[in-house]
All heavy atoms as an XYZ file, in Angstrom:
818
protein
N       6.453     -1.270     63.633
C       5.999     -2.188     62.686
C       7.198     -2.751     61.891
O       8.155     -2.042     61.805
C       5.011     -1.535     61.807
C       4.370     -2.376     60.712
S       3.142     -1.601     59.677
C       4.207     -1.145     58.335
N       7.024     -4.014     61.555
C       8.061     -4.630     60.685
C       7.432     -4.952     59.353
O       6.193     -5.116     59.261
C       8.692     -5.871     61.338
C       7.756     -6.907     61.569
C       9.623     -5.408     62.475
C       8.387     -8.269     61.994
N       8.291     -5.084     58.294
C       7.830     -5.526     57.039
C       8.675     -6.650     56.608
O       9.908     -6.458     56.647
C       7.876     -4.315     56.029
C       7.085     -3.091     56.413
C       7.616     -4.818     54.531
C       7.266     -1.821     55.600
N       8.035     -7.738     56.186
C       8.821     -8.867     55.748
C       8.773     -8.750     54.151
O       7.701     -8.651     53.545
C       8.060    -10.181     56.224
C       8.815    -11.433     55.655
C       7.895    -10.227     57.728
N       9.987     -8.891     53.549
C      10.008     -8.759     52.105
C       9.398     -9.874     51.325
O       9.033    -10.854     51.955
C      11.522     -8.428     51.678
C      12.341     -9.638     51.735
O      12.124    -10.618     52.314
N      13.535     -9.630     51.078
N       9.175     -9.601     50.054
C       8.293    -10.521     49.327
C       8.980    -12.071     49.390
O       8.178    -12.871     49.382
C       8.329     -9.935     47.889
C       7.340    -10.650     47.039
C       7.118     -9.962     45.612
O       8.180     -9.721     45.107
N       5.937     -9.696     45.215
N      10.209    -12.163     49.269
C      10.826    -13.489     49.140
C      11.188    -14.047     50.521
O      11.694    -15.055     50.744
C      12.003    -13.484     48.267
C      13.122    -12.639     48.551
O      13.111    -12.025     49.664
O      14.120    -12.739     47.872
N      10.745    -13.284     51.549
C      10.748    -13.792     52.898
C      12.268    -13.918     53.331
O      12.581    -14.928     54.296
C      10.047    -15.088     53.249
C       8.604    -15.126     52.659
C       7.748    -14.124     53.310
C       6.264    -14.246     52.955
N       5.688    -13.212     52.101
N      13.165    -13.184     52.937
C      14.570    -13.260     53.236
C      15.085    -12.112     54.103
O      16.208    -12.169     54.623
C      15.425    -13.345     51.999
O      15.210    -12.180     51.252
C      15.094    -14.595     51.186
N      14.222    -11.138     54.336
C      14.638     -9.961     55.104
C      13.477     -9.311     55.775
O      12.257     -9.199     55.255
C      15.364     -8.869     54.251
C      15.891     -7.834     54.973
C      16.823     -6.874     53.986
O      16.687     -6.956     52.798
O      17.596     -6.169     54.617
N      13.790     -8.772     57.040
C      12.738     -8.142     57.831
C      13.156     -6.679     58.007
O      14.302     -6.482     58.344
C      12.574     -8.798     59.169
C      11.951    -10.200     59.054
C      11.561     -7.978     60.100
C      12.021    -11.037     60.410
N      12.346     -5.754     57.664
C      12.764     -4.351     57.760
C      11.931     -3.733     58.913
O      10.840     -3.916     59.023
C      12.248     -3.617     56.430
C      12.827     -4.270     55.170
C      12.567     -2.110     56.521
C      14.302     -4.104     55.055
N      12.568     -3.105     59.777
C      12.074     -2.249     60.884
C      11.620     -0.964     60.342
O      12.322     -0.139     59.901
C      12.980     -2.118     61.970
C      12.377     -1.426     63.204
O      11.407     -0.589     63.051
N      13.009     -1.510     64.350
N      10.360     -0.718     60.275
C       9.749      0.425     59.721
C      10.248      1.712     60.354
O      10.472      2.755     59.765
C       8.223      0.426     59.811
C       7.468      1.559     58.983
C       7.252      1.207     57.561
C       6.960      2.597     59.574
C       6.575      2.207     56.876
C       6.415      3.569     58.706
C       6.164      3.294     57.379
N      10.587      1.623     61.686
C      11.209      2.789     62.409
C      12.436      3.144     61.822
O      12.965      4.268     62.059
C      11.308      2.399     63.834
C       9.868      2.246     64.517
O       8.980      2.808     64.034
O      10.003      1.648     65.555
N      13.128      2.326     61.086
C      14.520      2.632     60.510
C      14.451      3.064     59.061
O      15.496      3.049     58.366
C      15.444      1.358     60.677
C      15.718      1.113     62.179
O      15.675      2.007     63.001
N      16.031     -0.069     62.460
N      13.265      3.273     58.632
C      13.140      3.737     57.090
C      12.931      5.157     56.937
O      12.220      5.841     57.837
C      12.020      2.939     56.369
O      10.784      3.299     56.977
C      12.136      1.503     56.494
N      13.375      5.732     55.973
C      13.256      7.208     55.580
C      11.916      7.289     54.725
O      11.257      8.209     54.860
C      14.385      7.865     54.902
C      15.615      7.951     55.735
C      16.801      8.361     54.886
C      15.317      8.990     56.814
N      11.888      6.391     53.782
C      10.745      6.428     52.930
C      10.457      5.042     52.223
O      11.386      4.108     52.270
C      11.051      7.395     51.775
C      12.290      7.052     50.798
O      13.082      6.469     51.347
N      12.193      7.290     49.578
N       9.381      4.844     51.626
C       9.152      3.669     50.859
C       8.671      4.115     49.406
O       7.669      4.907     49.437
C       8.088      2.683     51.490
C       8.621      2.221     52.867
C       7.642      1.545     50.558
C       7.766      1.336     53.649
N       9.249      3.736     48.397
C       8.989      4.297     47.099
C       8.875      3.038     46.032
O       9.321      2.067     46.308
C      10.150      5.111     46.638
O      10.430      6.154     47.531
N       8.193      3.475     45.000
C       8.191      2.476     43.899
C       8.832      3.004     42.631
O       8.785      4.285     42.334
C       6.656      1.932     43.553
C       5.718      2.916     42.891
C       5.624      2.610     41.449
C       4.360      2.602     43.548
N       9.400      2.104     41.886
C      10.114      2.540     40.735
C       9.930      1.475     39.592
O       9.818      0.212     39.911
C      11.698      2.604     40.919
C      12.073      3.681     41.966
C      12.321      3.343     43.340
C      12.170      5.042     41.531
C      12.608      4.350     44.188
C      12.596      5.917     42.465
C      12.734      5.594     43.765
O      13.071      6.602     44.650
N       9.943      1.843     38.353
C       9.884      1.003     37.265
C      11.056      0.003     37.336
O      12.093      0.421     37.698
C       9.805      1.735     36.039
C       9.584      3.159     36.481
C       9.958      3.292     37.867
N      10.870     -1.262     36.894
C      11.887     -2.191     36.895
C      12.134     -2.521     35.357
O      11.207     -2.837     34.588
C      11.580     -3.421     37.592
C      12.670     -4.517     37.667
C      12.375     -5.643     38.622
C      13.465     -6.545     38.650
N      13.295     -7.648     39.648
N      13.449     -2.584     34.953
C      13.758     -2.743     33.572
C      14.604     -4.096     33.449
O      15.362     -4.450     34.365
C      14.565     -1.539     33.054
C      13.782     -0.296     33.089
C      13.840      0.479     34.229
C      12.932      0.008     32.001
C      13.141      1.799     34.194
C      12.228      1.074     32.107
C      12.260      2.068     33.140
O      11.570      3.213     33.256
N      14.446     -4.681     32.252
C      15.312     -5.873     31.992
C      16.593     -5.356     31.349
O      16.853     -4.172     31.150
C      14.518     -6.821     31.070
C      14.215     -6.373     29.703
O      14.733     -5.360     29.280
O      13.397     -7.072     29.046
N      17.443     -6.239     30.926
C      18.656     -6.004     30.357
C      18.611     -5.202     28.987
O      19.543     -4.491     28.569
C      19.551     -7.275     30.009
C      19.916     -7.845     31.256
O      19.965     -7.288     32.315
O      20.081     -9.188     31.304
N      17.501     -5.222     28.283
C      17.279     -4.531     27.032
C      16.543     -3.256     27.340
O      16.067     -2.631     26.349
C      16.428     -5.389     26.066
C      17.161     -6.813     25.635
C      16.198     -7.593     24.835
C      18.472     -6.482     24.962
N      16.410     -2.822     28.525
C      15.819     -1.573     28.949
C      14.328     -1.490     28.715
O      13.641     -0.416     28.422
C      16.454     -0.364     28.200
C      16.586      0.749     29.094
O      16.471      0.671     30.354
O      16.741      1.980     28.631
N      13.647     -2.688     28.662
C      12.228     -2.802     28.654
C      11.621     -2.805     30.024
O      12.134     -3.591     30.856
C      11.877     -4.160     27.954
C      12.253     -4.161     26.464
O      12.232     -3.241     25.752
N      12.898     -5.229     26.070
N      10.524     -2.119     30.172
C       9.878     -2.003     31.513
C       9.238     -3.360     31.814
O       8.533     -3.890     30.902
C       8.898     -1.012     31.602
C       8.321     -0.663     32.884
C       7.453      0.560     32.890
O       7.940      1.660     32.779
O       6.207      0.339     33.074
N       9.567     -4.032     32.827
C       8.930     -5.392     33.198
C       8.189     -5.442     34.499
O       7.815     -6.474     34.881
C      10.134     -6.475     33.265
C      10.785     -6.691     31.931
C      11.158     -6.049     34.314
N       7.995     -4.291     35.010
C       7.249     -4.267     36.359
C       7.638     -3.112     37.222
O       8.269     -2.112     36.772
N       7.155     -3.214     38.454
C       7.488     -2.083     39.407
C       7.968     -2.734     40.685
O       7.484     -3.654     41.153
C       6.254     -1.228     39.667
C       5.863     -0.355     38.552
C       5.313     -1.022     37.429
C       6.301      0.866     38.407
C       4.929     -0.189     36.268
C       5.993      1.731     37.299
C       5.333      1.147     36.254
O       5.106      1.913     35.132
N       9.110     -2.093     41.160
C       9.613     -2.622     42.476
C       9.494     -1.693     43.469
O       9.607     -0.377     43.413
C      11.176     -2.870     42.113
C      11.743     -3.679     43.218
C      13.250     -4.190     42.878
O      13.563     -3.988     41.673
O      13.648     -5.111     43.468
N       9.202     -2.024     44.796
C       9.035     -1.249     45.836
C      10.340     -1.322     46.700
O      10.671     -2.398     47.009
C       7.820     -1.652     46.728
C       6.516     -1.499     45.904
C       7.731     -0.803     48.060
C       5.195     -1.998     46.594
N      10.895     -0.136     47.197
C      12.070     -0.103     47.935
C      11.736      0.656     49.211
O      10.975      1.633     49.224
C      13.179      0.666     47.131
C      13.765     -0.040     45.975
C      13.162      0.116     44.767
C      14.742     -0.911     46.160
C      13.727     -0.536     43.685
C      15.313     -1.612     45.139
C      14.817     -1.369     43.782
N      12.537      0.242     50.300
C      12.527      1.052     51.505
C      13.888      1.718     51.684
O      14.909      1.050     51.527
C      12.307      0.076     52.682
N      13.904      2.989     51.750
C      15.151      3.802     52.057
C      15.398      3.713     53.471
O      14.654      4.129     54.301
N      16.642      3.333     53.794
C      16.996      3.055     55.165
C      17.679      4.341     55.765
O      18.481      4.982     55.083
C      17.817      1.826     55.333
C      17.255      0.582     54.732
S      15.502      0.207     55.320
C      16.040     -0.229     57.016
N      17.515      4.658     57.117
C      18.257      5.653     57.786
C      19.654      5.228     57.973
O      20.081      4.104     57.962
C      17.667      5.851     59.167
C      16.226      6.388     59.093
C      15.613      6.634     60.528
C      14.270      7.080     60.419
N      13.618      7.261     61.894
N      20.509      6.292     58.261
C      21.893      6.061     58.625
C      22.056      5.072     59.893
O      21.058      5.147     60.679
C      22.628      7.429     58.900
N      23.066      4.275     60.047
C      24.296      4.343     59.243
C      24.197      3.481     57.909
O      25.122      3.490     57.155
C      25.309      3.680     60.241
C      24.511      2.799     60.999
C      23.171      3.374     61.110
N      23.082      2.866     57.676
C      22.947      1.952     56.522
C      22.987      2.895     55.260
O      23.611      2.558     54.290
C      21.684      1.077     56.644
C      21.630     -0.001     55.712
O      22.191      0.181     54.551
O      20.982     -1.001     56.016
N      21.941      3.702     55.109
C      21.763      4.621     53.982
C      21.661      3.882     52.619
O      22.042      4.429     51.601
C      22.861      5.636     53.835
C      22.852      6.684     54.910
O      21.655      6.989     55.381
O      23.970      7.379     55.121
N      21.045      2.681     52.715
C      20.879      1.873     51.414
C      19.403      1.754     51.200
O      18.529      2.104     52.063
C      21.440      0.561     51.633
C      22.991      0.492     51.500
O      23.557      1.237     50.779
N      23.614     -0.297     52.335
N      19.129      1.295     49.994
C      17.677      0.997     49.728
C      17.443     -0.589     49.708
O      18.378     -1.240     49.223
C      17.240      1.449     48.251
C      16.933      2.962     48.367
C      17.797      3.944     48.371
C      15.567      3.366     48.504
C      17.592      5.322     48.401
C      15.216      4.652     48.511
C      16.271      5.676     48.502
O      15.846      6.980     48.566
N      16.473     -0.929     50.295
C      16.147     -2.452     50.267
C      14.900     -2.750     49.474
O      13.960     -2.104     49.625
C      15.821     -2.919     51.734
C      16.987     -2.660     52.754
C      18.034     -3.734     52.423
N      18.913     -4.115     53.579
C      19.683     -3.327     54.201
N      19.650     -2.015     54.051
N      20.399     -3.790     55.186
N      15.038     -3.714     48.570
C      13.932     -4.140     47.819
C      12.959     -4.939     48.627
O      13.269     -5.841     49.438
C      14.351     -5.028     46.638
O      13.208     -5.584     45.976
N      11.640     -4.506     48.658
C      10.658     -5.125     49.325
C       9.751     -6.099     48.561
O       9.275     -7.152     49.046
C       9.643     -4.108     50.069
C      10.279     -3.171     51.082
C       9.192     -2.141     51.505
C      10.883     -3.956     52.105
N       9.562     -5.715     47.299
C       8.824     -6.626     46.394
C       8.783     -6.082     45.007
O       8.933     -4.900     44.797
N       8.360     -6.976     44.038
C       8.212     -6.511     42.675
C       6.743     -7.000     42.219
O       6.389     -8.055     42.479
C       9.300     -7.334     41.806
O      10.592     -6.912     42.241
C       9.115     -6.756     40.284
N       6.207     -6.092     41.362
C       4.855     -6.392     40.963
C       4.731     -6.040     39.433
O       5.502     -5.181     38.925
C       3.911     -5.447     41.731
C       3.945     -5.845     43.219
C       4.718     -5.194     44.148
C       3.197     -6.945     43.713
C       4.893     -5.587     45.368
C       3.386     -7.429     45.073
C       4.239     -6.692     45.866
O       4.396     -7.087     47.109
N       3.781     -6.745     38.806
C       3.712     -6.622     37.323
C       3.114     -5.310     36.929
O       3.495     -4.855     35.716
C       2.742     -7.713     36.814
C       3.374     -9.082     36.881
C       2.410    -10.088     36.375
C       3.004    -11.465     36.574
N       2.164    -12.651     36.240
N       2.337     -4.645     37.694
C       1.780     -3.388     37.231
C       2.022     -2.219     38.241
O       2.074     -2.478     39.447
C       0.317     -3.549     36.951
O      -0.433     -3.679     38.110
N       2.000     -1.068     37.786
C       2.093      0.114     38.657
C       0.867      0.279     39.536
O       0.942      0.494     40.746
C       2.174      1.397     37.749
C       2.316      2.672     38.703
C       2.428      3.920     37.862
O       2.218      3.880     36.735
O       2.982      4.953     38.432
N      -0.343     -0.184     39.155
C      -1.459     -0.138     39.886
C      -1.471     -1.073     41.082
O      -1.749     -0.744     42.086
C      -2.645     -0.507     38.968
C      -4.077     -0.524     39.760
C      -5.155     -0.947     38.876
O      -5.082     -1.093     37.567
O      -6.245     -1.204     39.484
N      -0.955     -2.301     40.796
C      -0.772     -3.240     41.963
C       0.269     -2.714     42.938
O       0.104     -2.970     44.165
C      -0.399     -4.705     41.367
C      -0.209     -5.661     42.518
C      -1.347     -5.920     43.308
N      -1.133     -6.833     44.504
C      -1.605     -6.659     45.595
N      -2.399     -5.670     46.018
N      -1.349     -7.582     46.595
N       1.374     -2.193     42.500
C       2.368     -1.666     43.409
C       1.794     -0.588     44.243
O       2.073     -0.508     45.470
C       3.561     -1.197     42.575
N       1.061      0.323     43.720
C       0.402      1.233     44.460
C      -0.622      0.769     45.453
O      -0.683      1.285     46.594
C      -0.334      2.376     43.550
C       0.606      3.263     42.702
C      -0.050      4.220     41.887
C       0.881      5.148     41.188
N       0.275      6.116     40.284
N      -1.305     -0.242     45.131
C      -2.242     -0.866     46.156
C      -1.435     -1.443     47.256
O      -1.883     -1.310     48.365
C      -3.048     -2.115     45.325
C      -4.092     -1.673     44.403
C      -4.547     -2.846     43.669
O      -4.177     -3.994     43.848
O      -5.495     -2.603     42.843
N      -0.247     -2.018     46.977
C       0.466     -2.515     48.073
C       1.033     -1.356     49.086
O       0.950     -1.508     50.238
C       1.721     -3.362     47.527
C       2.747     -3.755     48.688
C       1.257     -4.635     46.874
N       1.359     -0.264     48.404
C       1.684      0.909     49.219
C       0.603      1.340     50.024
O       0.847      1.804     51.335
C       2.232      2.139     48.338
C       3.511      1.954     47.611
C       3.839      3.147     46.750
C       4.584      1.765     48.593
N      -0.705      1.343     49.595
C      -1.825      1.692     50.419
C      -1.929      0.633     51.648
O      -2.320      1.053     52.654
C      -3.040      1.801     49.518
C      -4.334      1.757     50.390
C      -3.003      2.983     48.540
N      -1.762     -0.576     51.230
C      -1.881     -1.552     52.356
C      -0.878     -1.392     53.335
O      -1.109     -1.517     54.616
C      -1.648     -3.074     51.817
C      -2.734     -3.483     50.807
C      -2.442     -4.708     50.169
O      -1.471     -5.384     50.426
O      -3.251     -5.140     49.184
N       0.366     -1.084     53.072
C       1.559     -0.695     54.038
C       1.007      0.408     54.827
O       1.139      0.387     56.105
C       2.818     -0.482     53.443
C       3.287     -1.755     52.627
C       3.884      0.082     54.305
C       4.546     -1.593     51.758
N       0.550      1.479     54.272
C       0.077      2.756     54.934
C      -1.078      2.350     55.972
O      -1.132      2.824     57.095
C      -0.470      3.701     53.976
O       0.533      3.998     53.126
C      -0.938      5.075     54.707
N      -2.004      1.491     55.463
C      -3.136      1.244     56.424
C      -2.633      0.302     57.536
O      -3.059      0.529     58.832
C      -4.190      0.417     55.584
N      -1.667     -0.498     57.447
C      -1.131     -1.340     58.463
C      -0.336     -0.522     59.340
O      -0.413     -0.688     60.632
C      -0.232     -2.448     57.871
C       0.302     -3.418     58.930
C      -0.685     -4.314     59.433
O      -1.867     -4.434     58.821
N      -0.442     -5.007     60.527
N       0.461      0.481     58.942
C       1.169      1.350     59.729
C       0.104      2.211     60.608
O       0.333      2.445     61.858
C       2.032      2.291     58.910
C       2.835      3.197     59.906
C       3.953      2.734     60.667
C       2.442      4.625     59.930
C       4.607      3.737     61.393
C       3.063      5.476     60.784
C       4.181      5.056     61.470
O       4.820      6.040     62.275
N      -0.890      2.665     59.951
C      -1.876      3.494     60.775
C      -2.420      2.650     61.815
O      -2.719      3.134     62.971
C      -2.946      4.004     59.755
N      -2.841      1.445     61.590
C      -3.379      0.615     62.578
C      -2.306      0.374     63.733
O      -2.711      0.341     64.794
C      -3.745     -0.725     61.971
C      -4.403     -1.844     62.843
C      -5.654     -1.334     63.576
C      -4.691     -3.052     62.143
N      -1.159      0.198     63.427
C       0.043     -0.003     64.361
C      -0.010      1.196     65.279
O       0.178      0.982     66.481
C       1.327     -0.279     63.736
O       1.902      0.758     63.178
N      -0.108      2.378     64.774
C      -0.019      3.618     65.491
C      -1.357      3.696     66.489
O      -1.267      4.058     67.631
C       0.077      4.782     64.727
C       1.386      4.911     63.910
C       2.524      4.749     64.830
O       2.816      5.645     65.694
N       3.309      3.696     64.721
N      -2.502      3.307     65.934
C      -3.689      3.356     66.643
C      -3.669      2.334     67.811
O      -4.290      2.720     68.917
C      -4.896      3.240     65.761
C      -5.273      4.374     64.945
S      -6.613      4.134     63.760
C      -7.493      2.737     64.199
N      -3.240      1.220     67.543
C      -3.146      0.226     68.521
C      -2.411      0.512     69.777
O      -2.680     -0.045     70.793
C      -2.819     -1.144     68.046
O      -1.411     -1.121     67.706
N      -1.611      1.483     69.656
C      -0.737      1.919     70.810
C      -1.400      2.881     71.640
O      -0.967      3.221     72.792
C       0.681      2.527     70.415
C       1.532      1.477     69.740
O       1.489      0.374     70.064
N       2.340      1.940     68.787
N      -2.556      3.414     71.248
C      -3.347      4.400     71.885
C      -4.217      3.723     73.010
O      -4.955      2.753     72.709
C      -4.284      5.142     70.869
O      -5.261      5.848     71.560
N      -4.228      4.423     74.188
C      -5.086      3.760     75.192
C      -6.605      3.839     74.762
O      -7.336      2.992     75.137
C      -4.854      4.628     76.328
C      -3.541      5.316     76.123
C      -3.371      5.358     74.671
N      -7.018      4.896     74.002
C      -8.364      4.999     73.636
C      -8.770      3.888     72.628
O      -9.832      3.310     72.730
C      -8.576      6.278     72.949
C      -8.630      7.515     73.882
C      -8.814      8.721     73.182
C      -8.823      9.953     74.173
N      -9.117     11.205     73.450
N      -7.852      3.525     71.857
C      -8.110      2.405     70.857
C      -8.374      1.124     71.613
O      -9.157      0.285     71.278
C      -7.005      2.278     69.947
C      -7.174      1.226     68.770
C      -8.048      1.424     67.755
C      -6.536      0.011     69.011
C      -8.228      0.351     66.780
C      -6.709     -1.027     68.017
C      -7.581     -0.752     67.010
N      -7.445      0.885     72.649
C      -7.591     -0.356     73.420
C      -8.842     -0.538     74.181
O      -9.433     -1.512     74.298
C      -6.421     -0.482     74.485
O      -5.167     -0.384     73.817
N      -9.414      0.658     74.557
C     -10.730      0.640     75.312
C     -11.856      0.396     74.335
O     -12.816     -0.308     74.681
C     -10.964      1.919     76.041
C     -10.011      2.267     77.204
C     -10.284      3.661     77.663
C     -10.269      1.333     78.289
N     -11.789      0.837     73.171
C     -12.814      0.747     72.137
C     -12.783     -0.645     71.494
O     -13.798     -1.386     71.379
C     -12.747      1.822     71.153
C     -13.646      1.492     69.962
C     -12.902      3.167     71.707
N     -11.569     -1.158     71.231
C     -11.434     -2.396     70.561
C     -10.966     -3.412     71.628
O      -9.606     -3.467     71.714
C     -10.494     -2.235     69.359
C     -10.471     -3.494     68.503
O     -10.901     -4.586     68.917
N      -9.920     -3.385     67.367
N     -11.635     -4.336     72.082
C     -11.149     -5.275     73.112
C     -10.304     -6.394     72.531
O      -9.761     -7.053     73.223
C     -12.382     -5.850     73.873
C     -13.232     -4.660     74.592
C     -14.435     -5.413     75.278
O     -14.632     -6.725     75.157
O     -15.241     -4.592     75.783
N     -10.389     -6.512     71.109
C      -9.658     -7.613     70.566
C      -8.365     -7.177     69.997
O      -7.823     -7.607     68.915
C     -10.575     -8.228     69.536
C     -10.072     -9.677     69.154
O      -9.289    -10.252     69.911
O     -10.564    -10.181     68.186
N      -7.651     -6.254     70.614
C      -6.455     -5.726     70.185
C      -5.370     -6.885     70.153
O      -4.330     -6.831     69.417
C      -5.923     -4.514     71.067
C      -4.527     -4.096     70.669
C      -6.821     -3.377     70.772
N      -5.571     -7.881     71.069
C      -4.461     -8.930     71.064
C      -4.297     -9.642     69.835
O      -3.266    -10.330     69.659
C      -4.985     -9.901     72.286
O      -6.176    -10.518     71.931
N      -5.304     -9.680     68.883
C      -5.255    -10.324     67.668
C      -4.386     -9.516     66.678
O      -3.952    -10.142     65.677
C      -6.506    -10.570     67.032
C      -7.293    -11.659     67.859
C      -8.646    -11.991     67.121
N      -8.861    -11.219     65.940
C      -9.937    -11.501     65.182
N     -10.601    -12.489     65.311
N     -10.128    -10.720     64.105
N      -4.113     -8.229     66.944
C      -3.303     -7.424     66.060
C      -1.893     -7.920     66.020
O      -1.293     -8.126     67.042
C      -3.472     -5.950     66.539
C      -2.404     -5.022     65.833
C      -2.551     -4.754     64.440
C      -1.269     -4.592     66.393
C      -1.725     -3.966     63.888
C      -0.465     -3.808     65.802
C      -0.701     -3.520     64.485
O       0.214     -2.773     63.830
N      -1.288     -7.926     64.892
C       0.076     -8.246     64.627
C       0.796     -7.047     63.993
O       0.431     -6.644     62.908
C       0.281     -9.440     63.784
C      -0.420    -10.739     64.375
C      -0.285    -11.949     63.486
C      -1.022    -13.088     64.195
N      -1.016    -14.229     63.150
N       1.747     -6.467     64.616
C       2.470     -5.199     64.054
C       3.449     -5.613     63.057
O       4.677     -5.277     63.134
C       3.066     -4.654     65.356
C       3.429     -5.779     66.182
C       2.302     -6.818     65.995
N       3.006     -6.282     61.967
C       3.907     -6.728     60.876
C       3.076     -6.607     59.642
O       1.848     -6.786     59.633
C       4.482     -7.987     61.095
N       3.830     -6.431     58.501
C       3.207     -6.508     57.170
C       4.081     -7.349     56.406
O       5.252     -7.154     56.214
C       3.064     -5.068     56.493
C       2.542     -5.142     55.152
C       1.122     -5.125     54.999
C       3.321     -5.152     54.010
C       0.529     -5.298     53.741
C       2.690     -5.187     52.799
C       1.296     -5.206     52.646
O       0.768     -5.317     51.386
N       3.472     -8.421     55.810
C       4.244     -9.365     54.801
C       3.879     -8.953     53.436
O       2.717     -8.805     53.048
C       3.820    -10.739     55.005
C       4.300    -11.286     56.379
C       4.201    -12.847     56.508
O       4.154    -13.498     55.598
O       4.234    -13.261     57.788
N       4.838     -8.615     52.637
C       4.655     -8.290     51.189
C       4.057     -9.350     50.473
O       4.481    -10.451     50.446
C       5.933     -7.887     50.567
C       6.786     -6.742     51.235
S       5.945     -5.118     51.058
C       6.072     -4.759     49.288
N       2.924     -9.041     49.715
C       2.184    -10.138     49.044
C       2.975    -10.560     47.684
O       3.748     -9.792     47.248
C       0.835     -9.502     48.586
C       1.162     -7.971     48.718
C       2.294     -7.688     49.677
N       2.713    -11.749     47.313
C       3.384    -12.232     46.090
C       3.034    -11.396     44.867
O       3.858    -11.062     44.098
C       3.086    -13.758     45.930
C       3.610    -14.615     46.966
C       5.222    -14.481     47.002
O       5.825    -14.553     45.880
O       5.696    -14.505     47.998
N       1.800    -11.270     44.652
C       1.275    -10.486     43.491
C      -0.040     -9.836     43.755
O      -0.650     -9.412     44.492
C       1.169    -11.366     42.229
C       0.806    -10.542     41.067
C       1.748     -9.439     40.618
O       2.937     -9.492     40.701
O       1.289     -8.380     40.321
């Protein structure tokens, strides 16, 4: 599965991530201004990539649930049993685009 970041400037291969986490985002005066979701990348990169920013912790957590559901669907669609049960697998897209808000 791939994830397209919120501003549509980067595509992350989910197979190359160690984790996806959310952290509070602060302005220059140390005021909390939202929550940012990051993907921790495997070596040799070993960096974190910003996937998107949301105004509330609740919304950021909802996006994490959406990513989890999309990943689960991508794993199920590779199963021969899933293909037999769901004849419309061809409409499935193994990608998740980060929502604006």
